[in-house]
Biopython code that builds the backbone (N, CA, C, O; Angstrom):
import numpy as np
from Bio.PDB.StructureBuilder import StructureBuilder

atoms = [
    (1, "MET", "N", (-44.094, -2.872, 36.447)),
    (1, "MET", "CA", (-42.891, -3.731, 36.199)),
    (1, "MET", "C", (-42.767, -4.704, 37.367)),
    (1, "MET", "O", (-42.783, -4.307, 38.532)),
    (2, "PRO", "N", (-42.640, -6.010, 37.021)),
    (2, "PRO", "CA", (-42.539, -7.045, 38.054)),
    (2, "PRO", "C", (-41.512, -6.842, 39.134)),
    (2, "PRO", "O", (-41.772, -7.166, 40.293)),
    (3, "ILE", "N", (-40.287, -6.288, 38.778)),
    (3, "ILE", "CA", (-39.221, -6.079, 39.707)),
    (3, "ILE", "C", (-39.650, -5.168, 40.809)),
    (3, "ILE", "O", (-39.424, -5.456, 41.984)),
    (4, "ASN", "N", (-40.287, -4.036, 40.440)),
    (4, "ASN", "CA", (-40.768, -3.179, 41.513)),
    (4, "ASN", "C", (-41.919, -3.699, 42.183)),
    (4, "ASN", "O", (-42.068, -3.364, 43.359)),
    (5, "LYS", "N", (-42.762, -4.457, 41.653)),
    (5, "LYS", "CA", (-43.912, -5.141, 42.301)),
    (5, "LYS", "C", (-43.415, -6.047, 43.403)),
    (5, "LYS", "O", (-43.935, -6.059, 44.519)),
    (6, "ALA", "N", (-42.394, -6.804, 43.055)),
    (6, "ALA", "CA", (-41.735, -7.833, 43.981)),
    (6, "ALA", "C", (-41.178, -6.965, 45.166)),
    (6, "ALA", "O", (-41.455, -7.314, 46.313)),
    (7, "LYS", "N", (-40.448, -5.913, 44.959)),
    (7, "LYS", "CA", (-39.887, -5.150, 45.981)),
    (7, "LYS", "C", (-40.992, -4.545, 46.882)),
    (7, "LYS", "O", (-40.896, -4.561, 48.109)),
    (8, "ASN", "N", (-42.020, -4.023, 46.237)),
    (8, "ASN", "CA", (-43.075, -3.439, 47.042)),
    (8, "ASN", "C", (-43.884, -4.397, 47.907)),
    (8, "ASN", "O", (-44.318, -4.076, 49.014)),
    (9, "TYR", "N", (-44.065, -5.603, 47.338)),
    (9, "TYR", "CA", (-44.679, -6.677, 48.117)),
    (9, "TYR", "C", (-43.840, -6.979, 49.377)),
    (9, "TYR", "O", (-44.360, -7.139, 50.481)),
    (10, "TYR", "N", (-42.532, -7.046, 49.153)),
    (10, "TYR", "CA", (-41.618, -7.310, 50.214)),
    (10, "TYR", "C", (-41.645, -6.392, 51.303)),
    (10, "TYR", "O", (-41.637, -6.738, 52.485)),
    (11, "LEU", "N", (-41.679, -5.145, 50.866)),
    (11, "LEU", "CA", (-41.693, -3.982, 51.754)),
    (11, "LEU", "C", (-43.058, -3.632, 52.319)),
    (11, "LEU", "O", (-43.141, -2.732, 53.154)),
    (12, "GLY", "N", (-44.103, -4.277, 51.922)),
    (12, "GLY", "CA", (-45.401, -4.031, 52.335)),
    (12, "GLY", "C", (-45.953, -2.672, 51.790)),
    (12, "GLY", "O", (-46.827, -2.093, 52.435)),
    (13, "LYS", "N", (-45.508, -2.185, 50.713)),
    (13, "LYS", "CA", (-46.045, -0.951, 50.150)),
    (13, "LYS", "C", (-47.257, -1.212, 49.420)),
    (13, "LYS", "O", (-47.226, -1.969, 48.450)),
    (14, "GLY", "N", (-48.399, -0.615, 49.823)),
    (14, "GLY", "CA", (-49.696, -0.787, 49.151)),
    (14, "GLY", "C", (-50.385, -2.087, 49.318)),
    (14, "GLY", "O", (-51.419, -2.347, 48.702)),
    (15, "SER", "N", (-49.751, -3.006, 50.247)),
    (15, "SER", "CA", (-50.385, -4.239, 50.410)),
    (15, "SER", "C", (-49.799, -4.859, 51.721)),
    (15, "SER", "O", (-48.902, -4.311, 52.362)),
    (16, "THR", "N", (-50.361, -6.004, 52.053)),
    (16, "THR", "CA", (-49.769, -6.757, 53.283)),
    (16, "THR", "C", (-48.357, -7.078, 52.805)),
    (16, "THR", "O", (-48.085, -7.359, 51.637)),
    (17, "ARG", "N", (-47.434, -7.008, 53.864)),
    (17, "ARG", "CA", (-45.957, -7.329, 53.565)),
    (17, "ARG", "C", (-46.009, -8.832, 53.440)),
    (17, "ARG", "O", (-46.631, -9.547, 54.227)),
    (18, "LEU", "N", (-45.298, -9.282, 52.370)),
    (18, "LEU", "CA", (-45.051, -10.671, 51.958)),
    (18, "LEU", "C", (-43.575, -11.043, 52.269)),
    (18, "LEU", "O", (-42.689, -10.188, 52.285)),
    (19, "ASN", "N", (-43.360, -12.315, 52.508)),
    (19, "ASN", "CA", (-41.990, -12.704, 52.657)),
    (19, "ASN", "C", (-41.271, -12.706, 51.248)),
    (19, "ASN", "O", (-41.876, -12.375, 50.228)),
    (20, "CYS", "N", (-39.914, -13.106, 51.249)),
    (20, "CYS", "CA", (-39.240, -13.009, 50.018)),
    (20, "CYS", "C", (-39.749, -13.942, 48.905)),
    (20, "CYS", "O", (-39.825, -13.555, 47.739)),
    (21, "ALA", "N", (-40.074, -15.102, 49.269)),
    (21, "ALA", "CA", (-40.551, -16.038, 48.314)),
    (21, "ALA", "C", (-41.951, -15.688, 47.761)),
    (21, "ALA", "O", (-42.190, -15.791, 46.558)),
    (22, "GLN", "N", (-42.837, -15.287, 48.624)),
    (22, "GLN", "CA", (-44.123, -14.838, 48.227)),
    (22, "GLN", "C", (-44.097, -13.612, 47.302)),
    (22, "GLN", "O", (-44.851, -13.511, 46.334)),
    (23, "SER", "N", (-43.198, -12.695, 47.648)),
    (23, "SER", "CA", (-43.077, -11.474, 46.807)),
    (23, "SER", "C", (-42.728, -11.729, 45.427)),
    (23, "SER", "O", (-43.255, -11.083, 44.521)),
    (24, "VAL", "N", (-41.800, -12.707, 45.198)),
    (24, "VAL", "CA", (-41.480, -13.015, 43.760)),
    (24, "VAL", "C", (-42.567, -13.772, 43.101)),
    (24, "VAL", "O", (-42.795, -13.583, 41.906)),
    (25, "ILE", "N", (-43.233, -14.591, 43.782)),
    (25, "ILE", "CA", (-44.385, -15.296, 43.110)),
    (25, "ILE", "C", (-45.481, -14.340, 42.846)),
    (25, "ILE", "O", (-46.024, -14.353, 41.742)),
    (26, "LYS", "N", (-45.862, -13.491, 43.789)),
    (26, "LYS", "CA", (-46.994, -12.541, 43.678)),
    (26, "LYS", "C", (-46.639, -11.572, 42.485)),
    (26, "LYS", "O", (-47.531, -11.251, 41.700)),
    (27, "ALA", "N", (-45.442, -11.133, 42.346)),
    (27, "ALA", "CA", (-45.087, -10.141, 41.302)),
    (27, "ALA", "C", (-45.309, -10.728, 39.870)),
    (27, "ALA", "O", (-45.467, -9.960, 38.921)),
    (28, "PHE", "N", (-45.324, -12.115, 39.704)),
    (28, "PHE", "CA", (-45.488, -12.603, 38.416)),
    (28, "PHE", "C", (-46.820, -13.397, 38.331)),
    (28, "PHE", "O", (-47.062, -14.103, 37.352)),
    (29, "GLN", "N", (-47.666, -13.270, 39.357)),
    (29, "GLN", "CA", (-48.934, -14.046, 39.505)),
    (29, "GLN", "C", (-49.701, -13.902, 38.203)),
    (29, "GLN", "O", (-50.060, -14.928, 37.626)),
    (30, "GLU", "N", (-49.984, -12.691, 37.688)),
    (30, "GLU", "CA", (-50.813, -12.476, 36.578)),
    (30, "GLU", "C", (-50.212, -13.103, 35.363)),
    (30, "GLU", "O", (-50.886, -13.775, 34.583)),
    (31, "HIS", "N", (-48.919, -12.873, 35.210)),
    (31, "HIS", "CA", (-48.165, -13.280, 34.001)),
    (31, "HIS", "C", (-48.297, -14.850, 33.836)),
    (31, "HIS", "O", (-48.493, -15.368, 32.736)),
    (32, "PHE", "N", (-48.176, -15.549, 34.988)),
    (32, "PHE", "CA", (-48.172, -16.958, 34.993)),
    (32, "PHE", "C", (-49.600, -17.582, 35.124)),
    (32, "PHE", "O", (-49.790, -18.777, 34.897)),
    (33, "GLY", "N", (-50.552, -16.761, 35.483)),
    (33, "GLY", "CA", (-51.929, -17.180, 35.740)),
    (33, "GLY", "C", (-52.136, -18.009, 37.017)),
    (33, "GLY", "O", (-53.059, -18.816, 37.120)),
    (34, "TYR", "N", (-51.248, -17.776, 37.970)),
    (34, "TYR", "CA", (-51.406, -18.295, 39.327)),
    (34, "TYR", "C", (-52.517, -17.722, 40.160)),
    (34, "TYR", "O", (-52.861, -16.550, 40.007)),
    (35, "ASP", "N", (-53.096, -18.527, 41.050)),
    (35, "ASP", "CA", (-54.087, -17.932, 41.997)),
    (35, "ASP", "C", (-53.324, -17.660, 43.313)),
    (35, "ASP", "O", (-52.121, -17.880, 43.458)),
    (36, "ASP", "N", (-54.146, -17.160, 44.251)),
    (36, "ASP", "CA", (-53.574, -16.754, 45.524)),
    (36, "ASP", "C", (-53.229, -18.011, 46.349)),
    (36, "ASP", "O", (-52.556, -17.835, 47.364)),
    (37, "LYS", "N", (-53.593, -19.183, 46.044)),
    (37, "LYS", "CA", (-53.294, -20.363, 46.762)),
    (37, "LYS", "C", (-51.844, -20.602, 46.645)),
    (37, "LYS", "O", (-51.258, -21.003, 47.651)),
    (38, "LEU", "N", (-51.156, -20.402, 45.506)),
    (38, "LEU", "CA", (-49.717, -20.684, 45.343)),
    (38, "LEU", "C", (-48.975, -19.630, 46.161)),
    (38, "LEU", "O", (-47.964, -19.955, 46.783)),
    (39, "VAL", "N", (-49.431, -18.400, 46.184)),
    (39, "VAL", "CA", (-48.708, -17.324, 47.006)),
    (39, "VAL", "C", (-48.722, -17.701, 48.362)),
    (39, "VAL", "O", (-47.728, -17.518, 49.065)),
    (40, "ALA", "N", (-49.876, -18.270, 48.848)),
    (40, "ALA", "CA", (-50.066, -18.659, 50.246)),
    (40, "ALA", "C", (-49.162, -19.873, 50.548)),
    (40, "ALA", "O", (-48.660, -19.983, 51.667)),
    (41, "GLU", "N", (-48.952, -20.740, 49.630)),
    (41, "GLU", "CA", (-48.061, -21.935, 49.802)),
    (41, "GLU", "C", (-46.660, -21.593, 49.970)),
    (41, "GLU", "O", (-45.905, -22.331, 50.604)),
    (42, "PHE", "N", (-46.254, -20.442, 49.399)),
    (42, "PHE", "CA", (-44.853, -19.914, 49.593)),
    (42, "PHE", "C", (-44.645, -19.218, 50.891)),
    (42, "PHE", "O", (-43.524, -18.808, 51.191)),
    (43, "LEU", "N", (-45.623, -19.073, 51.639)),
    (43, "LEU", "CA", (-45.533, -18.566, 53.101)),
    (43, "LEU", "C", (-44.411, -19.413, 53.751)),
    (43, "LEU", "O", (-43.520, -18.856, 54.391)),
    (44, "ALA", "N", (-44.448, -20.643, 53.603)),
    (44, "ALA", "CA", (-43.548, -21.573, 54.280)),
    (44, "ALA", "C", (-42.099, -21.535, 53.685)),
    (44, "ALA", "O", (-41.254, -22.311, 54.133)),
    (45, "CYS", "N", (-41.807, -20.693, 52.732)),
    (45, "CYS", "CA", (-40.476, -20.765, 52.077)),
    (45, "CYS", "C", (-39.638, -19.493, 52.333)),
    (45, "CYS", "O", (-38.578, -19.317, 51.734)),
    (46, "GLY", "N", (-40.139, -18.578, 53.261)),
    (46, "GLY", "CA", (-39.356, -17.335, 53.617)),
    (46, "GLY", "C", (-38.489, -17.502, 54.699)),
    (46, "GLY", "O", (-38.623, -18.479, 55.436)),
    (47, "GLY", "N", (-37.581, -16.635, 54.891)),
    (47, "GLY", "CA", (-36.759, -16.676, 56.221)),
    (47, "GLY", "C", (-35.893, -17.890, 56.360)),
    (47, "GLY", "O", (-35.686, -18.368, 57.476)),
    (48, "GLY", "N", (-35.355, -18.431, 55.228)),
    (48, "GLY", "CA", (-34.509, -19.606, 55.318)),
    (48, "GLY", "C", (-35.185, -20.824, 55.467)),
    (48, "GLY", "O", (-34.559, -21.818, 55.835)),
    (49, "ARG", "N", (-36.529, -20.875, 55.198)),
    (49, "ARG", "CA", (-37.275, -22.184, 55.353)),
    (49, "ARG", "C", (-37.504, -22.876, 54.076)),
    (49, "ARG", "O", (-38.159, -23.918, 54.057)),
    (50, "ALA", "N", (-37.002, -22.360, 52.997)),
    (50, "ALA", "CA", (-37.201, -22.986, 51.673)),
    (50, "ALA", "C", (-36.428, -24.253, 51.704)),
    (50, "ALA", "O", (-35.458, -24.332, 52.458)),
    (51, "PRO", "N", (-36.786, -25.290, 50.921)),
    (51, "PRO", "CA", (-36.059, -26.592, 50.970)),
    (51, "PRO", "C", (-34.644, -26.402, 50.864)),
    (51, "PRO", "O", (-34.144, -25.586, 50.090)),
    (52, "GLY", "N", (-33.937, -27.209, 51.698)),
    (52, "GLY", "CA", (-32.495, -27.166, 51.828)),
    (52, "GLY", "C", (-31.839, -25.789, 52.357)),
    (52, "GLY", "O", (-30.646, -25.519, 52.222)),
    (53, "GLY", "N", (-32.736, -25.012, 52.940)),
    (53, "GLY", "CA", (-32.234, -23.730, 53.466)),
    (53, "GLY", "C", (-31.710, -22.654, 52.362)),
    (53, "GLY", "O", (-30.948, -21.723, 52.622)),
    (54, "VAL", "N", (-32.210, -22.925, 51.196)),
    (54, "VAL", "CA", (-31.877, -21.970, 50.146)),
    (54, "VAL", "C", (-32.675, -20.652, 50.264)),
    (54, "VAL", "O", (-33.726, -20.659, 50.905)),
    (55, "CYS", "N", (-32.263, -19.612, 49.723)),
    (55, "CYS", "CA", (-32.945, -18.292, 49.694)),
    (55, "CYS", "C", (-34.398, -18.459, 49.181)),
    (55, "CYS", "O", (-34.577, -19.085, 48.136)),
    (56, "GLY", "N", (-35.375, -17.966, 49.817)),
    (56, "GLY", "CA", (-36.739, -18.115, 49.408)),
    (56, "GLY", "C", (-36.987, -17.387, 48.085)),
    (56, "GLY", "O", (-37.786, -17.871, 47.282)),
    (57, "ALA", "N", (-36.355, -16.271, 47.826)),
    (57, "ALA", "CA", (-36.532, -15.494, 46.580)),
    (57, "ALA", "C", (-35.949, -16.367, 45.421)),
    (57, "ALA", "O", (-36.562, -16.547, 44.369)),
    (58, "TYR", "N", (-34.779, -16.867, 45.681)),
    (58, "TYR", "CA", (-34.178, -17.850, 44.730)),
    (58, "TYR", "C", (-35.118, -18.970, 44.462)),
    (58, "TYR", "O", (-35.439, -19.260, 43.309)),
    (59, "PHE", "N", (-35.567, -19.606, 45.504)),
    (59, "PHE", "CA", (-36.465, -20.819, 45.372)),
    (59, "PHE", "C", (-37.649, -20.476, 44.582)),
    (59, "PHE", "O", (-38.041, -21.248, 43.707)),
    (60, "ALA", "N", (-38.289, -19.292, 44.850)),
    (60, "ALA", "CA", (-39.568, -18.973, 44.173)),
    (60, "ALA", "C", (-39.280, -18.717, 42.654)),
    (60, "ALA", "O", (-40.050, -19.142, 41.792)),
    (61, "ALA", "N", (-38.094, -17.977, 42.341)),
    (61, "ALA", "CA", (-37.687, -17.796, 40.999)),
    (61, "ALA", "C", (-37.411, -19.032, 40.283)),
    (61, "ALA", "O", (-37.761, -19.141, 39.108)),
    (62, "LYS", "N", (-36.798, -19.992, 40.909)),
    (62, "LYS", "CA", (-36.629, -21.340, 40.293)),
    (62, "LYS", "C", (-37.961, -21.964, 39.932)),
    (62, "LYS", "O", (-38.066, -22.546, 38.852)),
    (63, "HIS", "N", (-39.016, -21.877, 40.793)),
    (63, "HIS", "CA", (-40.183, -22.439, 40.548)),
    (63, "HIS", "C", (-40.762, -21.801, 39.204)),
    (63, "HIS", "O", (-41.248, -22.496, 38.312)),
    (64, "LEU", "N", (-40.670, -20.490, 39.150)),
    (64, "LEU", "CA", (-41.189, -19.753, 37.974)),
    (64, "LEU", "C", (-40.448, -20.135, 36.669)),
    (64, "LEU", "O", (-41.023, -20.342, 35.601)),
    (65, "LEU", "N", (-39.156, -20.204, 36.859)),
    (65, "LEU", "CA", (-38.330, -20.457, 35.750)),
    (65, "LEU", "C", (-38.568, -21.861, 35.176)),
    (65, "LEU", "O", (-38.593, -22.046, 33.959)),
    (66, "GLN", "N", (-38.740, -22.838, 36.062)),
    (66, "GLN", "CA", (-39.102, -24.226, 35.715)),
    (66, "GLN", "C", (-40.289, -24.253, 34.802)),
    (66, "GLN", "O", (-40.345, -25.085, 33.896)),
    (67, "LYS", "N", (-41.246, -23.370, 35.005)),
    (67, "LYS", "CA", (-42.468, -23.310, 34.210)),
    (67, "LYS", "C", (-42.162, -22.555, 32.890)),
    (67, "LYS", "O", (-42.640, -22.943, 31.824)),
    (68, "LYS", "N", (-41.392, -21.515, 32.980)),
    (68, "LYS", "CA", (-41.224, -20.568, 31.782)),
    (68, "LYS", "C", (-40.100, -21.059, 30.830)),
    (68, "LYS", "O", (-40.299, -21.107, 29.616)),
    (69, "ASP", "N", (-38.931, -21.419, 31.380)),
    (69, "ASP", "CA", (-37.792, -21.833, 30.626)),
    (69, "ASP", "C", (-36.796, -22.664, 31.297)),
    (69, "ASP", "O", (-35.732, -22.174, 31.677)),
    (70, "PRO", "N", (-37.081, -23.884, 31.462)),
    (70, "PRO", "CA", (-36.190, -24.805, 32.242)),
    (70, "PRO", "C", (-34.787, -24.845, 31.787)),
    (70, "PRO", "O", (-33.915, -25.142, 32.604)),
    (71, "ALA", "N", (-34.481, -24.573, 30.554)),
    (71, "ALA", "CA", (-33.108, -24.581, 30.020)),
    (71, "ALA", "C", (-32.269, -23.466, 30.719)),
    (71, "ALA", "O", (-31.039, -23.515, 30.714)),
    (72, "LYS", "N", (-32.938, -22.501, 31.295)),
    (72, "LYS", "CA", (-32.135, -21.433, 31.923)),
    (72, "LYS", "C", (-31.861, -21.697, 33.446)),
    (72, "LYS", "O", (-31.285, -20.855, 34.135)),
    (73, "LEU", "N", (-32.286, -22.869, 33.934)),
    (73, "LEU", "CA", (-31.990, -23.059, 35.408)),
    (73, "LEU", "C", (-30.572, -22.985, 35.830)),
    (73, "LEU", "O", (-30.251, -22.341, 36.829)),
    (74, "THR", "N", (-29.704, -23.629, 35.093)),
    (74, "THR", "CA", (-28.314, -23.651, 35.453)),
    (74, "THR", "C", (-27.761, -22.177, 35.338)),
    (74, "THR", "O", (-27.047, -21.709, 36.224)),
    (75, "GLU", "N", (-28.121, -21.454, 34.198)),
    (75, "GLU", "CA", (-27.701, -20.120, 34.096)),
    (75, "GLU", "C", (-28.186, -19.255, 35.299)),
    (75, "GLU", "O", (-27.414, -18.448, 35.816)),
    (76, "PHE", "N", (-29.350, -19.407, 35.708)),
    (76, "PHE", "CA", (-29.826, -18.701, 36.905)),
    (76, "PHE", "C", (-29.178, -19.063, 38.175)),
    (76, "PHE", "O", (-28.942, -18.184, 39.004)),
    (77, "ASP", "N", (-28.874, -20.293, 38.388)),
    (77, "ASP", "CA", (-28.056, -20.728, 39.559)),
    (77, "ASP", "C", (-26.754, -20.005, 39.616)),
    (77, "ASP", "O", (-26.411, -19.465, 40.668)),
    (78, "ASN", "N", (-26.026, -19.963, 38.576)),
    (78, "ASN", "CA", (-24.712, -19.370, 38.523)),
    (78, "ASN", "C", (-24.878, -17.815, 38.655)),
    (78, "ASN", "O", (-24.111, -17.169, 39.368)),
    (79, "TRP", "N", (-25.834, -17.268, 37.995)),
    (79, "TRP", "CA", (-25.991, -15.846, 38.011)),
    (79, "TRP", "C", (-26.422, -15.315, 39.480)),
    (79, "TRP", "O", (-25.905, -14.286, 39.916)),
    (80, "PHE", "N", (-27.319, -15.990, 40.186)),
    (80, "PHE", "CA", (-27.735, -15.699, 41.443)),
    (80, "PHE", "C", (-26.636, -15.874, 42.444)),
    (80, "PHE", "O", (-26.410, -15.047, 43.328)),
    (81, "LEU", "N", (-25.920, -17.050, 42.260)),
    (81, "LEU", "CA", (-24.694, -17.223, 43.164)),
    (81, "LEU", "C", (-23.721, -16.121, 43.041)),
    (81, "LEU", "O", (-23.162, -15.706, 44.056)),
    (82, "GLU", "N", (-23.474, -15.617, 41.890)),
    (82, "GLU", "CA", (-22.534, -14.529, 41.681)),
    (82, "GLU", "C", (-23.004, -13.187, 42.417)),
    (82, "GLU", "O", (-22.251, -12.460, 43.066)),
    (83, "LYS", "N", (-24.263, -12.995, 42.226)),
    (83, "LYS", "CA", (-24.856, -11.808, 42.853)),
    (83, "LYS", "C", (-24.892, -11.831, 44.346)),
    (83, "LYS", "O", (-24.555, -10.847, 45.004)),
    (84, "ALA", "N", (-25.302, -12.955, 44.887)),
    (84, "ALA", "CA", (-25.636, -13.118, 46.307)),
    (84, "ALA", "C", (-24.507, -13.678, 47.098)),
    (84, "ALA", "O", (-24.482, -13.532, 48.320)),
    (85, "GLY", "N", (-23.576, -14.311, 46.457)),
    (85, "GLY", "CA", (-22.427, -14.950, 47.202)),
    (85, "GLY", "C", (-22.697, -16.420, 47.704)),
    (85, "GLY", "O", (-21.782, -17.149, 48.088)),
    (86, "SER", "N", (-23.979, -16.790, 47.674)),
    (86, "SER", "CA", (-24.408, -18.124, 48.076)),
    (86, "SER", "C", (-25.889, -18.360, 47.607)),
    (86, "SER", "O", (-26.599, -17.434, 47.214)),
    (87, "LEU", "N", (-26.264, -19.541, 47.671)),
    (87, "LEU", "CA", (-27.657, -19.859, 47.432)),
    (87, "LEU", "C", (-28.448, -20.106, 48.807)),
    (87, "LEU", "O", (-29.678, -20.076, 48.850)),
    (88, "GLN", "N", (-27.682, -20.340, 49.869)),
    (88, "GLN", "CA", (-28.207, -20.539, 51.190)),
    (88, "GLN", "C", (-28.562, -19.274, 51.903)),
    (88, "GLN", "O", (-27.720, -18.389, 52.051)),
    (89, "CYS", "N", (-29.713, -19.170, 52.323)),
    (89, "CYS", "CA", (-30.248, -17.909, 53.075)),
    (89, "CYS", "C", (-29.319, -17.493, 54.125)),
    (89, "CYS", "O", (-28.917, -16.330, 54.142)),
    (90, "ARG", "N", (-28.933, -18.373, 55.033)),
    (90, "ARG", "CA", (-28.086, -18.042, 56.181)),
    (90, "ARG", "C", (-26.720, -17.467, 55.746)),
    (90, "ARG", "O", (-26.211, -16.500, 56.313)),
    (91, "GLU", "N", (-26.168, -18.103, 54.729)),
    (91, "GLU", "CA", (-24.910, -17.623, 54.251)),
    (91, "GLU", "C", (-25.035, -16.201, 53.631)),
    (91, "GLU", "O", (-24.241, -15.293, 53.880)),
    (92, "ILE", "N", (-26.115, -16.091, 52.794)),
    (92, "ILE", "CA", (-26.314, -14.746, 52.179)),
    (92, "ILE", "C", (-26.394, -13.733, 53.235)),
    (92, "ILE", "O", (-25.707, -12.717, 53.126)),
    (93, "ARG", "N", (-27.221, -13.917, 54.325)),
    (93, "ARG", "CA", (-27.261, -12.984, 55.263)),
    (93, "ARG", "C", (-25.976, -12.736, 56.063)),
    (93, "ARG", "O", (-25.692, -11.601, 56.444)),
    (94, "GLU", "N", (-25.230, -13.758, 56.307)),
    (94, "GLU", "CA", (-24.010, -13.607, 57.010)),
    (94, "GLU", "C", (-22.931, -12.777, 56.168)),
    (94, "GLU", "O", (-22.228, -11.920, 56.703)),
    (95, "LYS", "N", (-22.857, -13.088, 54.852)),
    (95, "LYS", "CA", (-21.983, -12.423, 53.998)),
    (95, "LYS", "C", (-22.286, -10.925, 53.723)),
    (95, "LYS", "O", (-21.406, -10.088, 53.520)),
    (96, "ARG", "N", (-23.612, -10.674, 53.737)),
    (96, "ARG", "CA", (-24.131, -9.347, 53.484)),
    (96, "ARG", "C", (-23.713, -8.764, 52.073)),
    (96, "ARG", "O", (-23.635, -7.554, 51.863)),
    (97, "GLN", "N", (-23.467, -9.679, 51.183)),
    (97, "GLN", "CA", (-23.156, -9.195, 49.899)),
    (97, "GLN", "C", (-24.465, -8.678, 49.175)),
    (97, "GLN", "O", (-24.409, -7.743, 48.376)),
    (98, "LEU", "N", (-25.587, -9.294, 49.473)),
    (98, "LEU", "CA", (-26.892, -8.854, 49.033)),
    (98, "LEU", "C", (-27.850, -9.006, 50.154)),
    (98, "LEU", "O", (-27.854, -10.028, 50.839)),
    (99, "SER", "N", (-28.741, -7.918, 50.381)),
    (99, "SER", "CA", (-29.762, -7.887, 51.409)),
    (99, "SER", "C", (-30.842, -8.809, 50.850)),
    (99, "SER", "O", (-30.812, -9.280, 49.713)),
    (100, "CYS", "N", (-31.830, -9.031, 51.784)),
    (100, "CYS", "CA", (-33.000, -9.906, 51.472)),
    (100, "CYS", "C", (-33.742, -9.132, 50.352)),
    (100, "CYS", "O", (-34.107, -9.706, 49.325)),
    (101, "LEU", "N", (-33.942, -7.901, 50.562)),
    (101, "LEU", "CA", (-34.577, -7.097, 49.436)),
    (101, "LEU", "C", (-33.826, -7.150, 48.187)),
    (101, "LEU", "O", (-34.446, -7.163, 47.124)),
    (102, "GLY", "N", (-32.510, -7.183, 48.212)),
    (102, "GLY", "CA", (-31.684, -7.301, 47.038)),
    (102, "GLY", "C", (-31.896, -8.715, 46.393)),
    (102, "GLY", "O", (-31.866, -8.837, 45.169)),
    (103, "CYS", "N", (-32.108, -9.766, 47.213)),
    (103, "CYS", "CA", (-32.340, -10.995, 46.730)),
    (103, "CYS", "C", (-33.732, -11.146, 45.953)),
    (103, "CYS", "O", (-33.877, -11.891, 44.984)),
    (104, "VAL", "N", (-34.641, -10.420, 46.449)),
    (104, "VAL", "CA", (-35.953, -10.346, 45.931)),
    (104, "VAL", "C", (-35.866, -9.626, 44.525)),
    (104, "VAL", "O", (-36.451, -10.060, 43.533)),
    (105, "GLU", "N", (-35.085, -8.490, 44.527)),
    (105, "GLU", "CA", (-34.943, -7.809, 43.364)),
    (105, "GLU", "C", (-34.288, -8.538, 42.276)),
    (105, "GLU", "O", (-34.791, -8.560, 41.152)),
    (106, "LYS", "N", (-33.083, -9.194, 42.579)),
    (106, "LYS", "CA", (-32.390, -9.972, 41.616)),
    (106, "LYS", "C", (-33.135, -11.164, 41.043)),
    (106, "LYS", "O", (-33.112, -11.418, 39.838)),
    (107, "ALA", "N", (-33.798, -11.890, 41.935)),
    (107, "ALA", "CA", (-34.610, -13.018, 41.513)),
    (107, "ALA", "C", (-35.682, -12.607, 40.509)),
    (107, "ALA", "O", (-35.861, -13.275, 39.491)),
    (108, "ALA", "N", (-36.412, -11.495, 40.790)),
    (108, "ALA", "CA", (-37.347, -10.885, 39.937)),
    (108, "ALA", "C", (-36.790, -10.396, 38.659)),
    (108, "ALA", "O", (-37.414, -10.502, 37.603)),
    (109, "GLU", "N", (-35.617, -9.860, 38.749)),
    (109, "GLU", "CA", (-34.978, -9.277, 37.469)),
    (109, "GLU", "C", (-34.643, -10.416, 36.591)),
    (109, "GLU", "O", (-34.805, -10.279, 35.379)),
    (110, "PHE", "N", (-34.184, -11.548, 37.082)),
    (110, "PHE", "CA", (-33.752, -12.671, 36.118)),
    (110, "PHE", "C", (-35.016, -13.131, 35.445)),
    (110, "PHE", "O", (-35.005, -13.318, 34.229)),
    (111, "ILE", "N", (-36.161, -13.336, 36.194)),
    (111, "ILE", "CA", (-37.372, -13.805, 35.592)),
    (111, "ILE", "C", (-37.903, -12.865, 34.567)),
    (111, "ILE", "O", (-38.375, -13.293, 33.514)),
    (112, "ALA", "N", (-37.840, -11.617, 34.840)),
    (112, "ALA", "CA", (-38.379, -10.573, 33.961)),
    (112, "ALA", "C", (-37.717, -10.497, 32.704)),
    (112, "ALA", "O", (-38.316, -10.146, 31.688)),
    (113, "ARG", "N", (-36.362, -10.845, 32.720)),
    (113, "ARG", "CA", (-35.535, -10.762, 31.554)),
    (113, "ARG", "C", (-35.856, -11.930, 30.543)),
    (113, "ARG", "O", (-35.498, -11.836, 29.369)),
    (114, "GLN", "N", (-36.482, -12.944, 30.980)),
    (114, "GLN", "CA", (-36.691, -14.209, 30.215)),
    (114, "GLN", "C", (-37.839, -14.048, 29.265)),
    (114, "GLN", "O", (-38.174, -14.983, 28.538)),
]
sb = StructureBuilder()
sb.init_structure("model")
sb.init_model(0)
sb.init_chain("A")
sb.init_seg("    ")
for serial, (resi, resn, name, xyz) in enumerate(atoms, 1):
    if name == "N":
        sb.init_residue(resn, " ", resi, " ")
    sb.init_atom(name, np.array(xyz, "f"), 0.0, 1.0, " ", f" {name:<3s}", serial, name[0])
structure = sb.get_structure()
């Protein structure tokens, strides 16, 4: 299941530990037919370094959703904001409403439901 895969990649269970953004991309890699190059590109998007300072897991899920079902982007924005309390990595970590692992889980959950 992609949700557990994403969490395991983030935790480094059974593989090299990936950042939040990479974990979400890697979990859906086969489903979307991506190669390892894309996973490597998302190395720059973890730890608050995604464009605009947004959560890396959120950013990765947006990338996947753009390919899968762009009509769901606004729904995802609102859903993730409700779960995490913000879209900004720094604010999410400060509020502690959702952990980084929780962000990975929720981002993967939304994509898996689509």
